[in-house]
C-alpha positions in Angstrom: 34.3 1.3 -13.3 35.6 2.4 -16.8 35.6 6.1 -17.1 33.9 8.2 -19.8 34.5 11.7 -19.2 31.7 14.5 -19.1 33.2 17.6 -20.7 31.6 20.9 -22.1 33.5 23.1 -24.7 32.5 25.3 -27.3 34.5 23.3 -30.0 35.1 26.4 -32.3 38.0 24.8 -34.1 39.6 23.2 -30.8 40.6 19.6 -30.7 40.9 17.7 -27.5 41.7 14.3 -26.3 39.9 12.4 -23.6 40.5 9.1 -21.9 37.1 7.6 -22.5 35.1 4.7 -23.7 32.3 6.8 -25.4 32.3 10.5 -26.1 29.0 12.1 -27.3 28.9 15.6 -28.9 25.5 17.3 -29.0 24.2 20.8 -28.9 24.5 21.8 -25.2 22.1 23.5 -22.9 18.6 22.0 -21.9 18.8 19.6 -24.8 22.2 18.0 -23.7 21.0 18.0 -20.1 18.0 15.9 -21.2 20.2 13.4 -23.0 22.3 13.0 -19.9 19.4 12.2 -17.6 17.5 10.0 -20.2 20.6 8.3 -22.0 23.9 9.0 -20.3 23.2 8.4 -16.7 21.0 5.1 -17.3 23.6 3.9 -19.6 26.4 4.3 -16.9 23.9 2.5 -14.4 23.3 -0.4 -16.8 27.0 -0.8 -18.1 29.3 0.6 -15.3 30.7 3.1 -17.9 30.5 6.9 -17.8 29.6 8.9 -20.7 31.6 12.2 -22.0 29.3 15.0 -23.2 30.9 17.7 -25.5 28.9 20.8 -26.5 29.1 22.1 -29.9 27.0 24.9 -31.7 26.6 22.4 -34.7 28.2 18.9 -34.3 28.2 18.1 -38.2 31.0 20.5 -39.2 33.1 19.5 -36.3 32.5 15.8 -37.3 33.5 16.5 -40.9 36.7 18.4 -39.8 37.7 15.7 -37.7 37.3 12.6 -40.2 39.1 14.9 -42.8 42.0 15.6 -40.6 42.1 11.8 -39.5 41.8 13.3 -35.8 38.6 11.9 -34.6 38.1 12.5 -30.8 34.4 11.8 -30.4 32.3 8.6 -30.7 28.9 9.6 -31.2 27.5 13.0 -32.5 23.9 14.5 -32.6 23.1 15.9 -36.0 20.5 17.2 -38.1 18.8 15.0 -41.0 20.3 16.7 -44.2 23.9 16.5 -42.5 23.5 12.9 -41.5 22.6 12.3 -45.2 25.5 14.2 -46.5 28.0 12.9 -44.2 27.0 9.2 -45.0 27.1 10.0 -48.7 30.8 11.4 -48.2 31.8 8.2 -46.3 32.5 10.0 -43.1 30.0 7.8 -40.8 30.1 4.4 -39.7 27.3 2.1 -40.7 24.7 1.3 -38.0 21.7 -0.2 -40.0 18.1 -0.7 -38.6 18.4 -4.4 -38.4 21.0 -3.9 -35.6 18.8 -1.8 -33.5 16.5 -3.4 -30.6 12.9 -4.0 -31.2 10.3 -1.7 -29.4 9.1 -2.5 -26.1 6.0 -4.1 -27.3 8.2 -6.3 -29.6 7.7 -4.3 -32.9 10.8 -4.7 -35.1 12.9 -1.4 -35.0 12.2 -0.9 -38.7 8.5 -0.7 -38.0 8.6 0.9 -34.8 10.7 4.1 -35.8 8.7 6.8 -37.5 9.0 6.7 -41.3 12.5 7.8 -42.7 13.9 8.3 -39.2 16.6 5.6 -39.6 19.3 5.5 -42.4 22.2 3.2 -43.1 24.2 5.5 -40.9 22.1 7.4 -38.5 19.4 6.8 -36.0 16.8 9.4 -35.0 16.1 10.2 -31.3 13.7 13.1 -31.5 11.4 15.2 -33.6 12.3 18.9 -32.9 10.9 22.0 -34.4 12.1 25.6 -35.3 9.4 27.8 -34.0 9.0 31.4 -32.8 8.3 32.5 -29.5 7.7 35.9 -27.7 7.9 37.7 -24.4 4.2 38.0 -23.2 5.1 40.9 -20.9 5.8 42.8 -24.3 2.7 41.4 -26.2 -0.2 40.3 -24.0 -2.3 39.6 -26.9 -0.2 37.7 -29.2 1.4 37.4 -32.2 -0.4 34.3 -33.4 0.9 33.6 -37.0 4.1 33.3 -38.7 3.3 36.5 -40.7 3.1 38.4 -37.4 6.7 37.7 -36.8 7.7 39.6 -40.0 5.1 42.5 -39.1 7.2 45.3 -37.3 4.4 47.7 -37.5 1.9 45.6 -35.7 4.3 43.9 -33.4 7.4 46.4 -33.0 10.7 45.3 -31.5 14.0 43.5 -32.1 13.8 40.0 -33.6 16.5 37.0 -33.5 16.7 34.3 -36.2 19.5 31.6 -36.6 22.3 32.6 -38.6 21.9 30.4 -41.6 19.3 29.6 -44.5 17.6 26.6 -43.3 14.3 27.2 -41.7 14.5 30.9 -42.2 13.8 30.7 -45.8 10.9 28.5 -45.4 9.3 30.4 -42.5 9.7 33.6 -44.8 7.7 32.0 -47.6 4.9 30.7 -45.2 4.7 34.3 -43.8 4.4 35.6 -47.3 1.4 33.4 -47.9 3.1 30.3 -49.4 1.2 27.2 -48.3 3.4 24.8 -46.3 2.8 22.2 -49.0 4.1 24.3 -51.7 7.3 25.8 -49.8 10.0 23.6 -51.3 8.6 23.8 -54.9 8.7 27.4 -54.5 12.0 27.5 -52.8 13.5 25.5 -55.8 13.0 28.3 -58.1 15.1 31.4 -58.4 11.9 33.6 -58.1 11.0 31.7 -54.7 14.4 32.3 -53.4 14.0 36.0 -54.3 10.7 35.9 -52.6 12.1 34.5 -49.3 14.7 36.8 -49.1 12.4 40.0 -49.9 10.4 38.9 -46.8 13.5 38.6 -44.8 14.5 42.3 -45.9 11.4 43.4 -43.9 13.2 42.5 -40.5 17.0 42.5 -41.6 17.9 45.7 -39.9 16.0 44.6 -36.6 17.2 41.0 -36.4 19.9 39.5 -34.1 21.6 36.3 -35.6 22.0 33.6 -33.2 24.5 30.7 -33.6 23.8 28.4 -30.5 20.4 26.9 -29.4 20.8 28.3 -25.9 20.9 31.9 -27.2 17.2 32.5 -28.2 15.9 32.2 -24.6 18.6 34.1 -23.3 18.1 36.7 -25.7 14.4 37.0 -24.7 15.2 37.0 -20.9 17.6 39.8 -21.3 15.2 41.9 -23.1 17.4 42.2 -26.2 14.8 41.0 -28.6 10.8 40.7 -28.4 10.6 37.7 -30.3 12.9 35.2 -31.7 13.0 31.9 -33.5 14.2 29.1 -31.6 14.2 25.3 -31.1 10.8 24.6 -29.3 12.4 22.7 -26.6 14.6 25.4 -25.4 11.6 27.9 -25.0 9.6 25.1 -23.2 12.5 24.4 -20.8 12.9 28.2 -20.0 9.2 28.6 -19.3 8.5 25.4 -17.5 11.8 25.1 -15.6 12.8 28.8 -14.9 9.3 30.4 -15.1 10.1 32.8 -18.0 7.0 34.5 -19.5 7.6 33.0 -22.9 4.9 31.8 -25.3 5.5 29.5 -28.4 3.8 30.0 -31.6 3.3 26.8 -33.6 2.1 28.4 -36.6 4.7 28.1 -39.3 6.8 25.7 -37.5 9.4 23.6 -39.4 10.0 20.3 -38.0 12.5 17.7 -38.5 14.6 14.8 -36.9 17.9 14.8 -35.0 19.9 11.7 -35.3 22.9 9.9 -33.6 25.8 9.1 -35.9 29.2 7.4 -35.3 32.1 9.3 -37.2 34.4 7.1 -39.4 37.6 6.5 -37.3 35.8 7.0 -33.7 38.1 5.9 -31.2 35.6 3.5 -29.7 33.3 2.6 -32.6 32.0 -0.6 -31.3 31.1 0.7 -27.9 29.7 3.8 -29.5 27.1 1.8 -31.5 26.1 -0.1 -28.4 25.4 3.3 -26.7 23.2 4.3 -29.7 21.3 1.1 -29.4 20.8 1.7 -25.9 19.8 5.6 -26.2 17.5 4.8 -28.9 15.5 2.1 -27.3 11.8 2.6 -26.5 12.3 3.7 -22.7 15.3 6.1 -23.3 13.5 7.9 -26.0 10.4 8.2 -23.9 12.4 9.1 -20.9 13.9 12.2 -22.6 10.6 13.7 -23.1 10.5 14.1 -19.3 13.2 16.7 -19.6 12.4 18.6 -22.7 9.5 18.8 -25.2 10.9 16.9 -28.2 8.9 14.0 -29.5 10.5 10.6 -29.4 11.3 8.9 -32.8 9.8 5.5 -31.8 6.1 4.9 -32.0 6.2 2.7 -29.0 7.7 5.4 -26.9 4.7 7.8 -27.1 2.4 6.1 -24.9 5.2 6.2 -22.2 5.4 10.0 -22.5 3.8 11.2 -19.6 4.7 14.2 -17.1 7.5 16.7 -17.1 10.0 16.3 -14.5 8.1 18.6 -12.2 5.6 15.9 -11.9 2.5 18.1 -13.0 3.0 19.2 -16.5 1.6 17.0 -19.4 4.0 16.9 -22.1 1.9 15.9 -24.9 0.5 19.4 -25.8 4.2 20.7 -26.0 5.3 18.2 -28.7 5.8 19.5 -32.0 3.7 16.5 -33.4 0.7 17.2 -31.3 -2.1 17.5 -33.8 -3.2 20.9 -32.3 0.4 22.2 -33.3 0.4 20.9 -36.8 -2.4 22.8 -38.5 0.3 24.8 -40.5 3.4 22.8 -39.9 6.3 22.2 -42.5 8.4 19.1 -42.4 11.9 20.1 -43.3 13.0 18.4 -46.7 16.4 16.9 -46.2 16.5 16.1 -49.8 16.2 19.8 -50.6 18.7 20.8 -48.3 21.3 18.0 -49.1 21.0 19.4 -52.8 20.9 23.2 -52.0 22.5 23.8 -48.7 25.8 25.2 -50.0 24.2 27.5 -52.7 21.6 28.9 -50.5 23.9 29.5 -47.5 26.3 31.3 -49.9 23.3 33.5 -50.9 22.2 34.1 -47.2 25.8 35.2 -46.2 26.1 37.5 -49.0 22.8 38.9 -48.3 23.6 39.3 -44.5 26.9 41.2 -45.4 25.1 43.7 -47.7 23.9 46.9 -46.5 
């Protein structure tokens, strides 16, 4: 059997070499665990090849650095939509193309089977995930119930945690301040709208811990360091379902988006990497991932195959970001907006964070 190493490393500027057929960089924790169960192990069983798993707090900057240095050591990376578009536009990714992907299990061509917009020339979506906020029910037995509650320290006192960056935080801040989801990006495209978002963040700045990795929010809640936190919805579900943590997700004000697989330009095993992507984004594989974490599959044909959690008793549908009951005040992240404004808004965010 050909070897594909499975590694876990923080990749904070570190390079490594691996003797492997396919090396996959993803976000770690419960998310990578779901990929290992749904994609990596079945791929090994089907092909006789193992898969290397490498953890990163955010794979996109690592891919960019590798390609620019001419030293690419991973074959597949899991990235957010705006990053996939930016990397593709900069010529840093291999072309995959929807016409190369297998049809759905019901025979529907891939171009029709994937959710609208979820496949680009260089990237194939796997899941719909959401940034939500969650709280410890032992601290707040009655709720919060709205995104505005997250920013209300008088009604719901205690430390908060948010991702260290502009994306999703600014959108949630505007929704908390009363901007309808449909108007968020038009508002955020104006200087006044940006000021309004930061003014809302000012309310909780001194009481907020800023997290970097997706595994941190549930740990911060579990350790009692914060009373509520923004988080990726699947991480909170995993902590509650698999570990019995007293965590409650609040869907109001959620910001949902796709995560996608890409193949970096110069990947050491690019042809094999594309075969892995085809396998991992098939109908059954995407449905199987939902057994392990509450992220919605990017193929329509996968949805009817989503059933129970790995415990054999928990129905997964109510925990999916795209469940109609969870979409009453939800915002689809605009990759077009963030491709255009990521640099300037993160510069503003970093300057705001550094200021007293």
